[in-house]
N, C-alpha and C positions, 0 to 999 in steps of 0.2 A: 255493887249490886250487877247481878248479870243483865237481865233486862234494861237496864241503864247503857251497859257497854252495848247491847244487842241495838240500842237505838243508835247510837255514834258511827257503828259499825254500816249499818243501814246508810247512815249519811254518805257515806264514799262513793264517789262517782263510779260507776259500773257495777255494784253490785246487784246482782240481779233480785234482791229484796228491798232494794230501796223504796220506799217513799216518797213521791218526788217534793211534795211540796210546790209551795209560790217560790218566784225569784226571792225574795227575803230571806224564806227558809233553806233553799238551798246552799247560802254563803255559810250556814251553819258547820258545813264539813273544810270550810276554808279556816273557819273560828277556830275549829277543833284542832288545826294542825300548826297555825301560827300565833293565837291564845292560849294557852291551854289554864292559864290562872284562870281568866273567866271561865272556861268552861268546868274547871272544877268549882268556881261558887256557883253557877248555875246549876250543875247537876246537883249538887249538896240541896237546893231549894226545891226543884222539883222532885226530888226523893222525899220529901215530906208529905206530897199528895200522893204518893205512889199507894200506898197502903189503902186509901182511903176508896181509890179507885179499883185496888183488888177485890174490895169489898161488895161493890157495886157488878164486880163480873162474876163474882164466886154466890153471890144473892143472898149476901149479908148487907142488905142496903140500909145502913145508917142512914144517907142522906142520898138525894138522887143525883146526876150527875151533872144538873144545872146549879145544883146547889154547893156542890165541888167545886164545881169553875169557878162561881161565885166567889166562895170563900176563900181559893186559891189569889183570883186575882186582885182581892181586897186586900192581902196579903202580902203582894209581890211587893211593891215598892217600900211599905215599913220594913221588910224581913231584908230587903236588898239596902236600905239604909243602916239598920243594924250590923248588920255580919260585912258589908262590901266597903263601907265610909272608910277614907284614909284621913286619921285626924278630926279635923271637924268638916272634912268635904264628902260629900256624897259622889261617889263614882256612877255616874249615869248610862255607862256601858252594858252591867249585867242585869240592867231592867229591862234595856231594850230586848238582849240577848234572850234573859231569860223568860220574856214576853213569847217569843218565837219557838223557843224550844219548848215550852210548856205546853203551847200549841201542838206544835209536830208530835210530842211525846202521845199525847191526847191522841190525837187521829193513830198515830203506829199503834196503841195500847188497843183500842176499840175497833181498829181496821174491819176485821171480822164478825162485830157483833152489832154495832150501828152505824145504820145507813148513812151515805156521804152526807146530804140532803141534812141530816138530826147533828151528826157534826159539824158540819160548816155553820149551823147556828148556834149550836152550843159553845164555838172557838169565836163567834162574833159578840158572843155576851162576855167571854172573858175579856176579848180585845178591847170591849169599852168599858168595864169596870176597871182595869187594870191602867187606865189611863189618867186617874183621877187621885189624888192624894189630898184630903184635908188634915192639915196640925192640929194638934191636941185642941189649941184654942178654938179653932173654927170647927170641932166633931162636938165640943159640949156647949159651945153657942148656940142661941135662939137662930132657928130659922132666918129669921126677919132681923136678924144682927146684922150691921153692914160688916164687910169682910174685903179684904184685899185679895185680887185674884189676878195669878201671876200665869203665863203660859210659856210653852217652851217646844221643843222638837227633839224628834229621834235625831242618833246618827245618821250622817248621809256620808256621799263620797266612798262609800265601802267599797267599790269595783277595785281601788288603787290602794286604800288603806284600811286593810280589817279590823285594824285597833282604834279607827277614828273614835273621839267622842264628839259631844256635842255640849259645850260648855254652860248655853241656856239652860238645860236640864238639871245638870249639876248647881249650878246659880239658883235656879229657883227652889229646889227641892232643900240647898243647905241653908236659905234663909227661911224656911217654912221651918227649919228644925231651932235654927237660932230664935224665931220668936213663938217656939213651940208653945210655951205657955201663957204670952201676952197678947200677941195680933193675931187675929184668925186671918187664915191665909190657906186658899184654896188654889192647888197647882194642876195644870191640866198639861200631860205630855200630847203634842199632837204628830201623827205620823207623815212622815215626808213622802204623802201619796197622792198623786194629783186625783184621783179617781175617790178617795176620800173626802174631800174638798165638793169635787163635782157633787156626793152624795148630801152635803150637807151638815159634816161632822162638828165643823165649827159654832154653826147655829143651834146643832143638836145638845152639845155640849154647854153655850154659854146664853141660851136666850132664858132658861129658868133661871139661872143665876143673876142675870140683867136686871129681871123682874123683881129681884129682893135688893136692888138700887147698891151695889157693891163701892166702897169708898173710892176705888181707883183699880182701873184695868193695865196691868202691863205686858206687852208680848213681848217675848227675846228670843232671839234665834241667834245664829252663829253668823258673823257678819265679816267685816275687812279687818282693818288694824288698829281702830279705836271704839270708845264707845260713839255711837251713832243714834241721834235721836232723829226718825226718819219722820220730818213732818209731812209732805206729801204723799201719800199713798196711792197708786196706780190701779184702773180697772184692767189693765191688758197685762197678758202673760208673753213674756219677751224673753228669758233666759232659757238659751237652750240645753242648762244643766240638766241631767235625769234624774228622775226621782229614785225612790228604794225599789220600785219596780223594773228600773232602768227605762223609763216612758218619759216624752217629753210631746206636750202638746204644741210645740214651736217647731214647725218647720216651713220650708217653700216660701219665707219671709212674709208669714203669716204672725199676728199678735194677737191671738184670741183672746176676747175678754173673759174674765173669771166669774162675771156676775151678769145678767141680761136687764135690759133698761135702767141703767144705773150709771151715774156721774163718772167722767173720765177721771177725775181726782178727788178724792177729800182730804182733809185737815184734820190732824189732831187736837187735841184740846188739853194736852198736858203744856202746864206754866212754865215753859223753858227757863224764865227769868232765874226761877229759883236751884238752877243747878249749874250756873256760869261760875263759882267758885269750886267743885267738885274736887277734891284732892284724889290722885291715884295716879298709877304707872302710867296710866294713857288719858290721851285727851277726852273729852266729853264736848261731841259737837251737836249742833243742832243742825242736823243735814238738810238743807232744802235745793240741792241738785235734780232735777228730775231729766227726761227727755223726751220731746213730742214730735212728731210726724214731720209739723212745719218748722221748726224753729232748733231741733236738734237738742244737745244738751245744754241746759243753764241752770242758774239758780234762780227759781221763783221767789218773788216777795210776797204775795201774797196767792189766795185762791183764788180772787178776781182776776187776777194775771192770767190765769190758766184756762179762763172761760173760751171756749169754743176751741180750746186746742185736744187732738186726739193724740191718747197716751201713747208712749214708747216703754218708759219705766218711771215708775215713781221712784220717791227720794230713797226707797228700800229696793228698788231693784225691780226684777221681774218673774222673782221664782216665788214659791208658797211662802217664804217670811214676807215678803209684801202683802202677799194675800192676805194671808191671817190678819194682818194690820188693816187692809182696807174692809174686808168683810166684818170684822169687831166695830169699827166705826160705824160700816154703813148701818147694821144691826142696831146699833145704839140711837141713831139717828131713827130707822124704822119705828122704833120702841118710844120715841122721843123722852130720850134721859138725857142724863147731863153732867155726870160722874166723869172726872178727867181718863182718857183712855189715850194709849198711844204705845207706839212700838220702838224697843231697843235693840238696835244691833251690837252684839257684845262680840270683843277681838277675838279671829278664829284661832282655832287650838286642833294640832293633830291627833295628839293624844291626850289622856288623863294624866295631866300634870298637878298634882295636887296644891304646888305652891304655886303655881301661877293662876289657879282656878280661885285659890284664897286669895289672891290679890284682887281678881273680877270681884269675888263676892262682896270681898270689903267697898269696892267702888259702888256696888249695885245698892250695898246697903245705904251709902249716903243717899242715894237717888230716893230710894224706898222712904228713907226719914223723913225726906224734906217733902214728899208728897203727902204723907202722914201727918206732919206741921201744917200744910197746906190744907188739909181737908177736915182738921182739928177745930 
């Protein structure tokens, strides 16, 4: 389709007609050169909404623009799961890039007809809507029926590896598909962007779900070499890693808090004793390692031991993975809820390798099954 090719051409550096987009969207031109398969997948998806938007432009308005974007956002993850899964495993990368390309295409297509502020608002609707996926069991279950909540993250480290996958999202979505007709599972995929966390995206997504008292909440992210259950999560941001907008709040030796007037450390409520004999390629660890201003790095045995300490790093580190664990646990405490909640770092992966992700899915599935048994 000519218009789609025009959009990809506009992404090229130095093109006088280029619509610049933000930092994340500008990486699309690198993707186009180095990952053509992903580009073909997302182009096919975005073409599916092209005619609906053309109808709006020509005056044959079957749907409003916000309705078009909401419908497309709701279809993003199910469509990618259906068309881009490899075997039983979901590839998370077309979801991330498809979201970015859809918003870039929308801005390009309506650049002369819809004011910039309105386009920004409409893309925000798309952004929020496209990050939630409920499996079939969750869609048909009554709203007050307890369900499992899994959260995951977009790919990151894209400045050095444009083909980077984040296995946390692949695992969460694959598990939702495996339990499609038996266990209600809601999946939320979070951006690797500090600004969204500052605006309260975690609380915005999850507070309404916490009010319905889920069975349990497991936040997932890509971590180190093993499966690590991060016991003590910290208040402070201390990782110098850049987010997907090439930003870090950690500079000049400062470790800014992610929340105001809150404890330096919080402890998860997962029953780690039920995970001791989880089988798989990787170890499953109850990680208690933290770092504080006074004591440096050590293994904490209890939350009481951390009383009065100033956090440098939680068990989950000092990046957004630690922060989502902190924010979800704090939200639970503020709401006086008591369901099991905690964070699981899954092994790192540079690209999407279906066989490796499937092994991670099987190991995570054991954790999920044991939590289900524990909560029943």
